[in-house]
Every structure is written in structure tokens, then in C-alpha cells.
N, C-alpha and C positions, 0 to 999 in steps of 0.2 A: 453447459457450455454457452459461450456468448456469441460465437460466430464472428469471423473477421469482417470488419466494416470496409466499405470501399475507400474511405479516407482515414488518415490518422486522427485519433481522438485524444483529447487532452484533458487530464484530470487535475484537481487541486486538492491538496491535503494540508493539514496543520497538526502540530503536536500538542497544542493547548498547554504549553509549559509556562506556568505563572512564576517566572523567575524574579519578578519585581515584587512578589507577594501582595498584589492588589486584592481588593475585596473580590471574593470568588465569583459571585454572580456578575459583577460589573465586568470582570475580565472575560468570563465565558460569553457574555452578551457581545463583547467586541469581536471575539473569535467567530461566533455564529453570524454576526453582521458581515464580516469579511467573506465568509463562505457564501452567504446569500448574494453579496456583491459579485462573487465569482460567477454565479448563475447569470446575473444581469450582464456581465461582461462577455459571456459567450462560451464559457467552459462547458465541456460535455458532462462532467461528473465531479462531485466533491466527496471526499472520504475522511472519516475520523479514525484516529489511531488508538492503540490500547497499550497501556502499561499499568502496573499496580504498585502501590507502596513507594512512591517517589516523593522526595521533599518538595518538588515544584509542581506536583499534581499533574504529571504527564498523562493527559488523556485517560482518565480513570473509568469512564463509563460510555462505551460505544453505544449501547442501545438507547440511553437517554438522549444523547446528542443526536443520534439518527432520528429518533422520534420527533425532536424539535425541528430538525431539518426537513422532515417529511411535511410538517405543518407550515413551515416558513418558505418553502420553495414550491415551484409549480412544474418546471420543465426539466431541470437538471436531474440526472441520476444521482443517487446517493449510495454510499457503501462503507464498508469497513476496510481498514488498511493498517492493521489486520486484527481479526479476532485471534488470540493465541489459543488455538484449538485444544491442545492438550490440557489447558487449564479450565476448560469448560466441559460439562457433560454434553456430549454431542447431540443426544436426543432433545435435551432442553434447548440447546442452541438452534436446532431445527425448528422447534416450536416458536422461540423468540423471533427468529428471522422471518418466519411465516407471518407473524403478526405485523412486523415492520413492512413486509412486502405489501400487505393489504393497506396499511396506513399510508404508504407512499404511492398507492395506486399502481403498483407494479414497476416502480422505479429503482428497486433495490438490487445491488450487486453485493455478493458476499465474498470477501477474501479472508482466508485462514492461513496461518503459519505456525511454526513450532516455537517461535520466540527465541530470545538470546540471553535471558536474564535468569541466572541460577537462583537469585533471591526469591523471585516470584514462585518458582517451583517449590523451593524449600518451605516458604511461608504457608503454602497450601498443602504441605505434607507429602509432596512428590519428590522423587529423585530426578534431577535433571538428566541423568543417564537414560531415563525411560522416554526421552523426547521422541526418538524415531518411532518406537513401537506405539506410543500413544497417538502420535500423529497419523500413522497408517490406519490404526483401528478407528480413530475419530473420524477420518474421512469416509471410511466405509459406513459407519453408523449414520453420519450426517446425511449422506446421499440416500441411504435406505429410509431414514426417518422422514425425509421430505416426500418420499414416493410410496411408502408402504404404511398402511394403517389398517389393522393392528400390525405392530412390528414385533417380531421375535428375533433376538440376536444374542448369541453367547460367545464372548471372546475373553481376552485376558483382563480387560478393564470394564466391560459393559456386559451386564446380564439382564436381559429384557425379555419378558414373556407377555405376548398379546398386548403390547403397549399401544393405546389409542392416542394419536397425536393430531390435535385439531387446533387451529384451522390448518388446512392444507395451504401451501403457498398460492398466491394469486397467479404468479408466472408458472407455467407448466413446462416441463415437469418440476422445475424448481428455479429459483433465482440464478442468474449467471454466477458460476463458481470459479474463483481464482485461488491459486496457491502462491504464496510469497516464498521466494527462495534466494539464497545468497551463494550457494555452493552447487556444483554439478550434481551431487547426490540428491539434494533437495529438488533441483530442477527435474531430474529424472523421475522422481516421485510424482511431481505435478503432472508430467506427461503420462505416466502409467494410470493415473486417475482421470485422464482426459480433461483436465481443467485448463483454463487460461493461466498465464504466468505473469505475476508481478515480480520481475527480477530486480536484484540489486547487485548485479555483477555483469561483466562483459566478457567476451572472448568465445572462440570457437568451441572450447571444451564445455563451457556452460550451456550454450545454446544447443550443441549437438547432443548433450545428455538429455535435454528436454525433448528434442525431436526424436531421439531414440525411444524415450518413454512413450511418446505419442504413437510411434510405429508399433510398439509392443501392445498398446491398447487398441490398435486399429482405428485411430482417430487421425484425420487428415489435418494439415496445417490450416486449411481454410475454415475449420470449425472453431478455432481458438484465437486468442489475442495475446500479445506479449508487450509488456511495458518495462520501462526503467525510470527511476526518479531522477530529478535534477534540481539542485538548489539554485535558483535563478533570481538575480536582482537586475532588473532593467532600469537604467538610470542615465541621465545626461550629465551626471557628475563624473569627475575623475574616479575610476574604480579604486585607485589607491586611497583616495579620501574616504570612500564608503567603507573599504576594508578596515582602515585605521579606526574609524568611528565605531565599528561593530565587531572588531575581531575577537573581543573577549566573549561575545555572545555566540559567534560562529564556533569558537573553541569549545564552549560548553556544549553546543549541539553535537559536535563530532566526537569529542572525547568521552561523552556518555556511552556511545556505541563501542568505542575502543575498550573501555573498562569492562562493560558487561560481556562482550565477546571473549575477552581475555579470561575473565572469571569462569565463563562457561567452557572454555577450552576450544572455542571456535577460532578460525583465523581472524586475527584482529585487523586493524586498519593499516597494516604494514609498518608499524612502529614497535620496536623492541625496547626502547627507552622512553621515559616520560617525555612526550613531545612538547614543544613550544607552540604558541598560537600560530606562528607562520607555517607550521607543518601542514595545516589544513587549508592553506590558501587555494590550492588547486581543486578543492572540493566545492568551492563556491564560484559559480559562474556570474560574474559581475561585469556589466558593461552596457554600452548603448545598444539599440535594437540590431544594428548591423553586426556587431561583434557576437551577440547572442545567437542570431540566426545562423551565422557562419559556423559556430560551435555545434549547434543542433544539426545542421546539415551534415557535418562530419560524423556525428554520432549515429544518425540514421543511416548514413551510407555504409557504416561499418557494422551494423547490427540488424537483425531481422525484426525490428520493432513495428508494432501497429499502433502503439500508444506512448504518450509522454505523460509522466506525473510531475507536476510542478509541486515541489516540496514545501512551498510557503515560507514565511519569514522565520528566522531564528527567534526563539523565545526571548522576549525583552525588547524587540523592535516595535516601535509605535505602530499599532495595527491600523488606526484610522488616519495616520499621517504617512510616514515613510513606506510602510508595507502596502497601503492602498495605492499610493502613487506609483510604486513599482509594478503592482499587479495591473493597474489600468494601462500603463505604458506597454506592458507585455501584451495585453489584450488588444491594444490599438495597432501595434507595430510588428508583433511577432506571431501572435495566435492565428491571424487569418492565413498566413503562408503555411504554417505548420499544418493547419487543418485542411489545406488544399493538397497535401502530399498523399500519394496513394499508400494504402496501408500495407500492401504486399509488394515487395521489390526483390529483385535477384539479390542473393546474399552469398558472397564468395566463400564464406567459411563453412557452408553447408556440406555435410557428408551425404553420400548417396543413401545411407541408411535412414537419414532424417527426412 
């Protein structure tokens, strides 16, 4: 558990989607450069994402990118957003993240989730219908593997006898653990395991499910953190001009998630027919610093958030040009106020059980 900070913390993530088919190393260097700049600009943490077997190379290697970030940054915390836990052997993941924890000198946070893409499960020989049970068991093994050596565990998917796991994590008892969730059921699971929550949903049902899980686990709210991501472009240009210039890239970003969630059988992004680019306009917060701050104030007033995750530029936007200019303006005009907000505020949607 990571413990609630006194103030809101702000993270930055990128999907590393090489939609322009640039030389891979050149493109990755630009992504890592922008993440290093996020540290210089005052962000609290940076995170790398994970998907497998995509045409545009959507973030295919969390540990390699985190190892590079551990070497290239000094202050900022680093982390996953997310490891798709059921697609990893949980004990191996515990060992891998312990190494990263040492390499980063204790700056690592670990976020895991069950994923949304059936293709990834099928390619690795798993049924996507086993996601919930694999996630539950994986969380149990991950936490035990960080804290017990030798480890003996016998479940449905893991059969371990006297397994020695070295090194132990530098942070004790283990790196701060987050679970990503988009549904109340997944949020409740995060609570039952006593982890912090990287949410991708809003509303009383979602948050109360999480608080109910925390109560079941005997974990208080002040021991955890809660985030939500936001796709933000801070600009002095007319938002309509920015949208028109990049709307095909924004469409590709959001329609990817609609397609994979529909295929998996999860709730999609609220569209039953093939959407047009304009359908995703409200998913992108584009505007000057005042507009962005007002939108974020409303979001935090309506949610029990301790953290904001800046989702970074859509794949294909010039990273050292337009993306950096937006990030710098966010850091200069928006970030200081957001980081001054208290992390815990009264939340009108809370139920007494939470």
C-alpha cells in the first residue's frame, strides 16, 4: 500500500504507439525523452503501459522501458500502467519487479490489471474467460512472492514448492501496489486486496465498490490512493483547430479500446455502432490553462481522487514539438495548482459502509 499523500500527486504516462512507423529506436528515444522531461517539469511519477502483438508496437516491454527510466531519471517515481497480471507468472513478476525496485533505488510503483484484449490471452494459450480467477490468484501469489522466501503455494494456476525468490524488494514489505479497474467488480477486488486504485471510471457505484472492498479487508481509506486518467492538451490555440488537426489520431487512440473491450465482452465506450471521429471529442480535454483547470476542479469535486494521471499525447503527435509544448504549458500553468489540492476531501457519493 502506498499511503494517502497530503496533496494530490500527478503522474504522466504514454502508450508508445508508433503509428507513423518511424525507426523503432529513434521513436522510443523520443518517448523516453518526453518522460524524462516530465520529471524535469515537476511530475510526481511516470508510468509505462503494456500491450502485446499490436501493429503499432503499443508499449510491448514494460521492464525494459522501466530499466531505462531508472537509469535516466533521479527523482521521479516510475511504474507500470499496467502489467497485465494474468499474462505473467506472478512469482516471476515479483522477482522482476524486485530487481527494478533496486535499480531505481526504491522509486518503483507496481500497477497490475486483468487487461481487455482477447487476442493477447488467446495468443498465449489462455481463455479470456479465466481473467477474473487468474487475476485473483495472481494477486495472491504476487504479494506472497514479495514477502515470503521460500514460497510454497498451490492454486489453480500456480504450483510452487519451496521457491526461493531473490532479491527481495528494496521497499519493504514490497513496492506500492495498485490495481487498475474499469468496473465496480474490479474496483471491489482492488479493495479486497488492500491496494491503491488506478480507476478508469467515475460514479458512486464504482467508488463505493472499492470502499466496500477496503472495508472487507480492514484497510482504511488513508492507507490507499485513487487516480483517474485524463487526456489533456493545454494550448493557446483554438481547441477546434487542435481537434481538427489531430482528430484521426484521437480516434485511433479511443477506438482501439472500444474494439478490444467489445471483443472481450466488457462494456465498450458507449457506442453500439461504428463511431465517427467526432464521437470521441469529449474524451479529449483541449483548451487553455483556465479551461483545463476548471474541468479538473469539477472532476476532483465529484470524485474521491488523490491522484491525476496525465495520459500523454495520442500516438502520431510530434513528441518534441506539439506534445512537449502542451506538457510544458500544463506544467507551468496547471500542475502547480493541482499539486496544491489536498488529497483527501469530503465526497458526497460515499456510503457509510465505505
